[in-house]
DSSP file (Angstrom, degrees, kcal/mol; ACC not computed):
  #  RESIDUE AA STRUCTURE BP1 BP2  ACC     N-H-->O    O-->H-N    N-H-->O    O-->H-N    TCO  KAPPA ALPHA  PHI   PSI    X-CA   Y-CA   Z-CA
    1    1 A M    >>        0   0    0      0, 0.0     3,-0.8     0, 0.0     4,-0.6   0.000 360.0 360.0 360.0 -36.8  108.4   86.9  111.2
    2    2 A S  H 3>  +     0   0    0      1,-0.2     4,-0.8     2,-0.2     3,-0.4   0.730 360.0  67.5 -68.1 -19.2  106.4   90.0  111.9
    3    3 A D  H >4 S+     0   0    0      1,-0.2     3,-0.5     2,-0.2    -1,-0.2   0.867  95.4  56.9 -63.8 -34.8  104.9   89.7  108.4
    4    4 A D  H <4 S+     0   0    0     -3,-0.8    -1,-0.2     1,-0.2    -2,-0.2   0.800 107.8  47.4 -65.8 -26.2  103.1   86.6  109.6
    5    5 A L  H 3< S+     0   0    0     -4,-0.6    -1,-0.2    -3,-0.4    -2,-0.2   0.624  93.0  88.0 -91.1 -14.4  101.5   88.5  112.4
    6    6 A T  S << S-     0   0    0     -4,-0.8     2,-0.0    -3,-0.5     0, 0.0  -0.734  81.4-123.5 -90.6 124.6  100.3   91.4  110.3
    7    7 A P        -     0   0    0      0, 0.0    -2,-0.1     0, 0.0     2,-0.0  -0.380  28.6-124.3 -66.1 144.8   96.9   90.9  108.7
    8    8 A G        -     0   0    0     29,-0.1     2,-0.3    -2,-0.0    38,-0.0  -0.232  21.5-150.8 -80.6 174.7   96.9   91.3  105.0
    9    9 A S     >  -     0   0    0      1,-0.1     4,-2.2    -2,-0.0     5,-0.2  -0.930  33.0-103.5-140.4 164.5   94.7   93.7  103.0
   10   10 A L  H  > S+     0   0    0     -2,-0.3     4,-2.2     1,-0.2     5,-0.1   0.833 123.6  56.3 -54.9 -34.0   93.2   93.8   99.5
   11   11 A A  H  > S+     0   0    0      2,-0.2     4,-2.4     1,-0.2    -1,-0.2   0.891 105.0  51.1 -69.7 -38.5   96.0   96.3   98.6
   12   12 A D  H  > S+     0   0    0      2,-0.2     4,-2.0     1,-0.2    -2,-0.2   0.919 110.2  49.7 -61.6 -43.1   98.6   93.7   99.7
   13   13 A W  H  X S+     0   0    0     -4,-2.2     4,-2.8     1,-0.2    -2,-0.2   0.927 112.2  47.8 -62.3 -44.5   96.9   91.1   97.5
   14   14 A Q  H  X S+     0   0    0     -4,-2.2     4,-2.3     1,-0.2    -1,-0.2   0.881 110.0  51.6 -70.0 -38.0   96.8   93.5   94.5
   15   15 A R  H  < S+     0   0    0     -4,-2.4     4,-0.3     2,-0.2    -1,-0.2   0.870 112.6  46.0 -63.3 -37.0  100.5   94.5   95.0
   16   16 A L  H >< S+     0   0    0     -4,-2.0     3,-1.3     2,-0.2    -2,-0.2   0.908 111.3  52.5 -70.5 -42.5  101.4   90.8   95.1
   17   17 A F  H 3< S+     0   0    0     -4,-2.8    -2,-0.2     1,-0.3    -1,-0.2   0.903 110.1  48.8 -55.2 -43.1   99.2   90.2   92.0
   18   18 A D  T 3< S+     0   0    0     -4,-2.3     2,-1.6    -5,-0.2    -1,-0.3   0.480  80.1 110.6 -80.2  -3.4  101.0   93.0   90.1
   19   19 A D    <>  +     0   0    0     -3,-1.3     4,-2.1    -4,-0.3     5,-0.2  -0.564  42.7 178.0 -81.3  90.8  104.5   91.7   91.0
   20   20 A Q  H  > S+     0   0    0     -2,-1.6     4,-2.4     1,-0.2     5,-0.2   0.834  73.9  56.1 -64.8 -35.0  105.6   90.6   87.6
   21   21 A A  H  > S+     0   0    0      2,-0.2     4,-2.1     1,-0.2     5,-0.3   0.951 109.5  45.0 -61.9 -47.4  109.1   89.5   88.6
   22   22 A Y  H  > S+     0   0    0      1,-0.2     4,-2.5     2,-0.2     8,-0.3   0.937 114.1  50.7 -62.3 -44.9  107.8   87.1   91.3
   23   23 A W  H  < S+     0   0    0     -4,-2.1    -1,-0.2     1,-0.2    -2,-0.2   0.904 114.0  42.9 -62.0 -41.2  105.2   85.8   88.9
   24   24 A Q  H  < S+     0   0    0     -4,-2.4    -1,-0.2     1,-0.2    -2,-0.2   0.808 117.5  45.0 -80.7 -26.3  107.7   85.1   86.1
   25   25 A Q  H  < S+     0   0    0     -4,-2.1    -2,-0.2    -5,-0.2    -1,-0.2   0.834 134.6   9.1 -83.0 -33.6  110.4   83.7   88.4
   26   26 A S     X  +     0   0    0     -4,-2.5     4,-2.4    -5,-0.3    -1,-0.2  -0.537  63.9 172.1-148.6  74.4  108.1   81.4   90.4
   27   27 A P  H  > S+     0   0    0      0, 0.0     4,-2.5     0, 0.0     5,-0.2   0.884  83.0  49.9 -57.9 -40.0  104.5   81.1   89.2
   28   28 A D  H  > S+     0   0    0      1,-0.2     4,-2.4     2,-0.2     5,-0.2   0.945 113.4  44.6 -65.2 -45.6  103.6   78.3   91.6
   29   29 A A  H  > S+     0   0    0      2,-0.2     4,-2.3     1,-0.2    -1,-0.2   0.849 112.9  52.9 -65.3 -33.6  104.9   80.2   94.6
   30   30 A H  H  X S+     0   0    0     -4,-2.4     4,-2.2    -8,-0.3    -1,-0.2   0.918 110.9  46.6 -62.5 -45.7  103.3   83.4   93.4
   31   31 A F  H  X S+     0   0    0     -4,-2.5     4,-2.4     2,-0.2    -2,-0.2   0.912 111.7  51.4 -63.9 -43.9   99.9   81.6   93.1
   32   32 A T  H  X S+     0   0    0     -4,-2.4     4,-2.5     1,-0.2    -2,-0.2   0.916 110.7  48.6 -57.1 -48.5  100.4   80.0   96.5
   33   33 A A  H  X S+     0   0    0     -4,-2.3     4,-2.2     1,-0.2    -1,-0.2   0.872 110.2  50.7 -64.3 -39.4  101.1   83.4   98.1
   34   34 A L  H  X S+     0   0    0     -4,-2.2     4,-2.4     2,-0.2    -1,-0.2   0.909 111.9  47.0 -64.8 -39.2   98.1   85.1   96.4
   35   35 A M  H  X S+     0   0    0     -4,-2.4     4,-3.2     2,-0.2     5,-0.2   0.897 109.9  55.1 -72.1 -35.9   95.8   82.3   97.7
   36   36 A Q  H  X S+     0   0    0     -4,-2.5     4,-2.2     2,-0.2    -1,-0.2   0.933 110.1  45.0 -59.0 -44.8   97.3   82.6  101.2
   37   37 A V  H  X S+     0   0    0     -4,-2.2     4,-2.6     2,-0.2    -2,-0.2   0.944 114.5  49.2 -64.4 -46.0   96.6   86.2  101.3
   38   38 A A  H  X S+     0   0    0     -4,-2.4     4,-2.2     1,-0.2    -2,-0.2   0.898 112.7  47.0 -57.4 -44.3   93.0   85.6  100.0
   39   39 A N  H  X S+     0   0    0     -4,-3.2     4,-2.7     2,-0.2    -1,-0.2   0.860 111.2  51.2 -70.2 -32.6   92.4   82.9  102.5
   40   40 A D  H  X S+     0   0    0     -4,-2.2     4,-2.0    -5,-0.2     6,-0.3   0.930 110.7  49.0 -63.2 -47.3   93.7   85.0  105.3
   41   41 A L  H  <>S+     0   0    0     -4,-2.6     5,-2.1     2,-0.2     6,-1.2   0.890 114.6  45.7 -59.0 -41.2   91.4   87.9  104.3
   42   42 A F  H ><5S+     0   0    0     -4,-2.2     3,-1.5     4,-0.2    -1,-0.2   0.932 111.6  50.9 -67.3 -47.5   88.5   85.6  104.1
   43   43 A G  H 3<5S+     0   0    0     -4,-2.7    -2,-0.2     1,-0.3    -1,-0.2   0.802 110.6  49.5 -63.6 -29.2   89.3   83.9  107.4
   44   44 A Q  T 3<5S-     0   0    0     -4,-2.0    -1,-0.3    -5,-0.1    -2,-0.2   0.484 113.9-117.5 -87.0  -3.1   89.6   87.3  109.1
   45   45 A G  T < 5S+     0   0    0     -3,-1.5    -3,-0.2    -4,-0.3    -2,-0.1   0.583  79.6 126.5  78.1  11.3   86.2   88.4  107.7
   46   46 A A  S   <S+     0   0    0     -5,-2.1     2,-0.3    -6,-0.3    -4,-0.2   0.784  78.0  24.8 -72.0 -27.4   87.9   91.2  105.7
   47   47 A I  S    S-     0   0    0     -6,-1.2    -2,-0.2    -9,-0.1     2,-0.1  -0.941  81.1-126.0-133.4 156.6   86.2   89.9  102.5
   48   48 A D     >  -     0   0    0     -2,-0.3     4,-2.4     1,-0.1     5,-0.2  -0.379  38.9 -91.2 -94.8-178.6   83.2   87.8  101.8
   49   49 A L  H  > S+     0   0    0      1,-0.2     4,-2.5     2,-0.2     5,-0.2   0.874 124.5  53.0 -62.3 -41.0   82.9   84.6   99.9
   50   50 A E  H  > S+     0   0    0      2,-0.2     4,-2.1     1,-0.2    -1,-0.2   0.937 110.6  46.4 -62.4 -46.2   82.1   86.4   96.6
   51   51 A Q  H  > S+     0   0    0      1,-0.2     4,-2.3     2,-0.2    -2,-0.2   0.894 111.8  51.2 -62.8 -41.0   85.2   88.5   96.9
   52   52 A W  H  X S+     0   0    0     -4,-2.4     4,-2.5     1,-0.2    -2,-0.2   0.888 109.5  50.9 -64.7 -38.1   87.3   85.5   97.8
   53   53 A Q  H  X S+     0   0    0     -4,-2.5     4,-2.6     2,-0.2    -2,-0.2   0.905 109.6  51.1 -66.4 -41.1   86.0   83.7   94.7
   54   54 A A  H  X S+     0   0    0     -4,-2.1     4,-2.3     2,-0.2    -2,-0.2   0.912 111.5  46.0 -59.0 -44.5   86.9   86.7   92.6
   55   55 A L  H  X S+     0   0    0     -4,-2.3     4,-2.6     2,-0.2     5,-0.2   0.921 112.5  51.3 -65.0 -42.4   90.4   86.8   93.9
   56   56 A K  H  X S+     0   0    0     -4,-2.5     4,-2.8     2,-0.2    -2,-0.2   0.928 110.0  49.8 -57.0 -46.7   90.8   83.1   93.5
   57   57 A A  H  X S+     0   0    0     -4,-2.6     4,-2.4     2,-0.2    -1,-0.2   0.922 111.3  48.5 -60.2 -48.0   89.6   83.4   89.8
   58   58 A K  H  X S+     0   0    0     -4,-2.3     4,-2.4     2,-0.2    -1,-0.2   0.926 112.3  49.2 -58.6 -47.7   92.0   86.2   89.1
   59   59 A A  H  X S+     0   0    0     -4,-2.6     4,-2.5     1,-0.2    -2,-0.2   0.898 112.4  47.7 -59.0 -44.1   94.9   84.2   90.7
   60   60 A E  H  X S+     0   0    0     -4,-2.8     4,-2.1    -5,-0.2    -1,-0.2   0.870 110.0  51.4 -68.9 -36.8   94.0   81.1   88.7
   61   61 A Q  H  X S+     0   0    0     -4,-2.4     4,-1.4     2,-0.2    -2,-0.2   0.927 113.0  45.9 -65.7 -45.0   93.7   83.0   85.4
   62   62 A L  H  X S+     0   0    0     -4,-2.4     4,-1.0     1,-0.2     3,-0.2   0.927 112.8  50.4 -64.0 -43.5   97.2   84.6   85.9
   63   63 A H  H  < S+     0   0    0     -4,-2.5     3,-0.5     1,-0.2    -1,-0.2   0.862 107.5  52.7 -64.1 -35.8   98.7   81.3   86.9
   64   64 A Q  H  < S+     0   0    0     -4,-2.1     4,-0.4     1,-0.2    -1,-0.2   0.805 110.4  50.0 -69.6 -29.0   97.3   79.5   83.8
   65   65 A R  H  X S+     0   0    0     -4,-1.4     4,-2.5    -3,-0.2     3,-0.4   0.688  86.5  90.5 -79.5 -17.9   98.9   82.2   81.7
   66   66 A S  H  X S+     0   0    0     -4,-1.0     4,-2.3    -3,-0.5     5,-0.2   0.826  83.7  48.7 -55.9 -41.1  102.3   82.0   83.3
   67   67 A P  H  > S+     0   0    0      0, 0.0     4,-2.1     0, 0.0    -1,-0.2   0.919 113.0  48.5 -66.1 -39.8  103.9   79.4   81.0
   68   68 A Q  H  > S+     0   0    0     -3,-0.4     4,-2.4    -4,-0.4    -2,-0.2   0.909 113.2  47.6 -60.6 -45.3  102.8   81.2   77.9
   69   69 A A  H  X S+     0   0    0     -4,-2.5     4,-2.3     2,-0.2    -1,-0.2   0.885 111.5  49.4 -65.5 -40.4  104.1   84.5   79.2
   70   70 A N  H  X S+     0   0    0     -4,-2.3     4,-2.0    -5,-0.2    -1,-0.2   0.888 111.7  48.8 -70.6 -37.4  107.5   83.0   80.2
   71   71 A V  H  X S+     0   0    0     -4,-2.1     4,-2.2     2,-0.2    -2,-0.2   0.922 112.0  49.4 -64.8 -43.6  107.9   81.4   76.8
   72   72 A A  H  X S+     0   0    0     -4,-2.4     4,-2.4     1,-0.2    -2,-0.2   0.893 110.9  50.2 -64.8 -37.7  107.1   84.6   75.0
   73   73 A Q  H  X S+     0   0    0     -4,-2.3     4,-2.7     1,-0.2    -1,-0.2   0.923 110.1  49.3 -64.9 -41.2  109.5   86.5   77.2
   74   74 A E  H  < S+     0   0    0     -4,-2.0    -2,-0.2     2,-0.2    -1,-0.2   0.842 111.2  50.3 -67.0 -34.2  112.2   84.0   76.5
   75   75 A V  H  < S+     0   0    0     -4,-2.2    -1,-0.2     1,-0.2    -2,-0.2   0.902 113.4  46.0 -65.9 -44.0  111.5   84.2   72.7
   76   76 A D  H  < S+     0   0    0     -4,-2.4    -2,-0.2     1,-0.3    -1,-0.2   0.872 133.8  13.4 -68.8 -36.5  111.7   88.0   72.8
   77   77 A D    ><  +     0   0    0     -4,-2.7     3,-1.9    -5,-0.2    -1,-0.3  -0.719  64.6 179.5-143.1  87.3  114.8   88.2   74.9
   78   78 A P  T 3  S+     0   0    0      0, 0.0    -1,-0.1     0, 0.0    -4,-0.1   0.710  83.3  58.2 -66.3 -16.3  116.7   84.9   75.1
   79   79 A D  T 3         0   0    0      1,-0.2    -5,-0.1    -5,-0.0    -2,-0.0   0.491 360.0 360.0 -88.9  -0.9  119.4   86.4   77.3
   80   80 A A    <         0   0    0     -3,-1.9    -1,-0.2    -7,-0.2    -6,-0.1   0.464 360.0 360.0 -67.7 360.0  116.9   87.4   80.0
């Protein structure tokens, strides 16, 4: 619950973006979490519109790649 009260930072967004396990296990939830942090940062005035758009674009690009990456991982290691 205290996490909800703590303002996010760009470092938090980047850590979340880099979380491969979360991204592979739940791409939609990962994207939603990235956008929530970006929206919070923008709403708090911590980033401007241009920075928010850049974060959104990165999150969208990663989200669009998730099905391909998950299939590739399954082909490489079917027992994973």
